[in-house]
C-alpha positions in Angstrom: -12.4 94.9 -32.2 -12.7 98.3 -30.6 -15.2 100.8 -31.8 -14.2 103.5 -34.3 -13.5 106.9 -32.8 -13.5 110.4 -34.2 -12.6 113.6 -32.4 -13.3 117.1 -33.7 -11.5 119.9 -31.9 -10.4 123.5 -32.4 -6.9 124.4 -31.2 -3.5 125.7 -32.3 -1.7 123.0 -34.2 0.8 125.0 -36.1 4.1 125.5 -34.1 5.2 128.3 -36.5 2.0 130.2 -35.9 0.7 129.3 -32.4 -1.9 132.1 -32.4 -3.7 130.7 -35.4 -6.4 128.2 -34.5 -7.4 125.3 -36.8 -10.1 122.6 -36.7 -8.8 119.1 -36.4 -10.9 116.1 -37.4 -9.1 113.0 -36.1 -10.2 109.5 -36.9 -9.1 106.3 -35.4 -10.7 103.3 -37.1 -9.7 99.7 -36.1 -7.6 98.1 -38.9 -6.7 101.5 -40.5 -4.0 104.0 -39.8 -5.1 107.0 -37.7 -6.1 110.0 -40.0 -6.0 113.7 -39.1 -7.5 116.5 -41.2 -6.7 120.2 -40.4 -9.3 122.6 -41.5 -9.7 126.4 -41.4 -11.4 127.8 -38.3 -14.4 128.9 -40.4 -15.4 125.2 -40.7 -15.7 124.7 -37.0 -19.5 125.2 -36.9 -20.0 122.9 -39.9 -18.2 119.9 -38.3 -18.3 120.3 -34.5 -21.7 118.8 -34.0 -21.9 116.8 -37.2 -22.2 113.1 -37.1 -18.7 111.6 -37.5 -19.3 110.2 -41.0 -20.5 113.6 -42.2 -17.6 115.4 -40.5 -15.1 113.1 -42.2 -16.9 113.7 -45.6 -16.6 117.5 -45.2 -12.9 117.2 -44.2 -12.2 114.9 -47.1 -13.9 117.2 -49.6 -12.0 120.2 -48.3 -8.7 118.3 -48.6 -9.6 117.0 -52.1 -10.3 120.6 -53.3 -7.7 122.6 -51.4 -4.7 120.5 -50.3 -1.9 119.3 -52.6 0.9 117.0 -51.7 -0.9 115.4 -48.7 1.6 113.0 -47.0 -1.2 110.9 -45.6 -3.2 110.5 -48.8 -3.1 106.7 -48.8 -4.4 106.5 -45.2 -7.2 109.0 -46.1 -8.1 107.0 -49.3 -8.3 103.9 -47.2 -10.6 105.7 -44.8 -12.8 106.9 -47.7 -13.0 103.3 -49.0 -13.9 102.1 -45.5 -16.6 104.8 -45.2 -18.1 103.8 -48.5 -19.4 100.6 -46.9 -23.0 100.9 -45.5 -22.1 98.5 -42.7 -19.1 100.6 -41.7 -21.0 103.8 -41.9 -23.6 102.4 -39.6 -20.9 101.2 -37.2 -19.5 104.7 -37.2 -23.0 106.2 -36.6 -23.6 103.9 -33.7 -20.2 104.8 -32.2 -21.0 108.5 -32.6 -24.4 108.0 -30.9 -22.9 106.1 -28.0 -20.2 108.8 -27.6 -22.7 111.6 -27.7 -24.8 109.9 -25.0 -21.7 109.4 -22.9 -20.3 112.9 -23.3 -23.5 115.1 -23.2 -25.6 115.1 -20.0 -28.6 116.6 -21.7 -28.6 113.9 -24.4 -28.0 111.2 -21.7 -31.1 112.6 -19.8 -33.3 112.5 -22.9 -32.2 109.0 -23.8 -33.0 107.9 -20.2 -36.4 109.5 -20.4 -37.1 107.9 -23.8 -36.0 104.5 -22.4 -38.4 104.9 -19.4 -41.2 105.9 -21.7 -40.6 103.0 -24.0 -40.7 100.6 -21.0 -43.9 102.2 -19.8 -45.5 101.9 -23.2 -44.5 98.2 -23.4 -46.1 97.6 -20.0 -49.2 99.3 -21.1 -49.3 97.3 -24.3 -49.0 94.0 -22.4 -51.8 95.1 -20.0 -54.0 96.0 -23.0 -53.3 92.7 -24.7 -54.3 90.9 -21.4 -57.4 93.0 -21.2 -58.4 92.2 -24.8 -57.9 88.5 -24.1 -60.0 88.7 -21.0 -62.8 90.6 -22.8 -62.7 88.2 -25.7 -63.1 85.3 -23.3 -66.0 87.0 -21.5 -67.6 87.9 -24.8 -67.5 84.2 -25.9 -69.4 83.2 -22.7 -72.4 85.5 -23.6 -75.1 83.6 -25.5 -75.4 84.5 -29.1 -78.3 86.8 -30.0 -79.4 88.3 -33.2 -81.0 91.5 -34.1 -84.7 91.5 -35.1 -85.7 94.3 -37.4 -86.5 96.7 -34.6 -83.0 97.6 -33.7 -82.8 95.7 -30.4 -80.7 92.6 -29.6 -82.6 89.7 -28.0 -83.2 86.1 -28.5 -84.5 84.8 -31.8 -88.2 84.6 -32.5 -90.6 83.9 -35.4 -92.0 86.8 -37.2 -94.3 84.7 -39.4 -96.8 84.1 -36.6 -99.1 87.0 -36.1 -99.5 88.6 -32.6 -96.0 87.4 -31.4 -94.9 90.4 -29.5 -91.2 91.4 -29.8 -89.8 93.2 -26.8 -88.0 95.5 -29.3 -91.3 96.7 -30.8 -94.4 98.4 -29.4 -97.4 96.1 -28.8 -99.4 97.8 -31.6 -96.6 97.2 -34.1 -96.5 93.5 -33.2 -100.1 92.9 -34.4 -99.4 94.3 -37.8 
């Protein structure tokens, strides 16, 4: 199955009035008849950079409100039914994204930079995981010690015996 394809362009489509420009939203969806919407020039900014699904929504809403006797109504209704599916909408969004990356050098550059940054971040994450594993292993090799009451860490000792000096305390405190 080929990917869905939508084109939005501004041109003269009326042979009777070749100087008047219109906006065409043309959709070619696998399994459906091709559908074309002709919109007034004033809608160009609204649909020219819109995601394909949104552009088709705008075009369909315009036709529903302003066009009577549409000869391709059945094809447009089939397209609306197809667009109602979340899976199909996602397929159309993915196709729009791929087309945008292919057609726009600035977007393509940003996507390449993001992919490089993502790869770099993955390499850093792997290195950090390896370092954590190494530090955990090294920490396990250190003999266990406990803290006496003086705030220092050192080997265990008995506090019940008088005059046992703790390296974490001053000598005069040990006699107390």
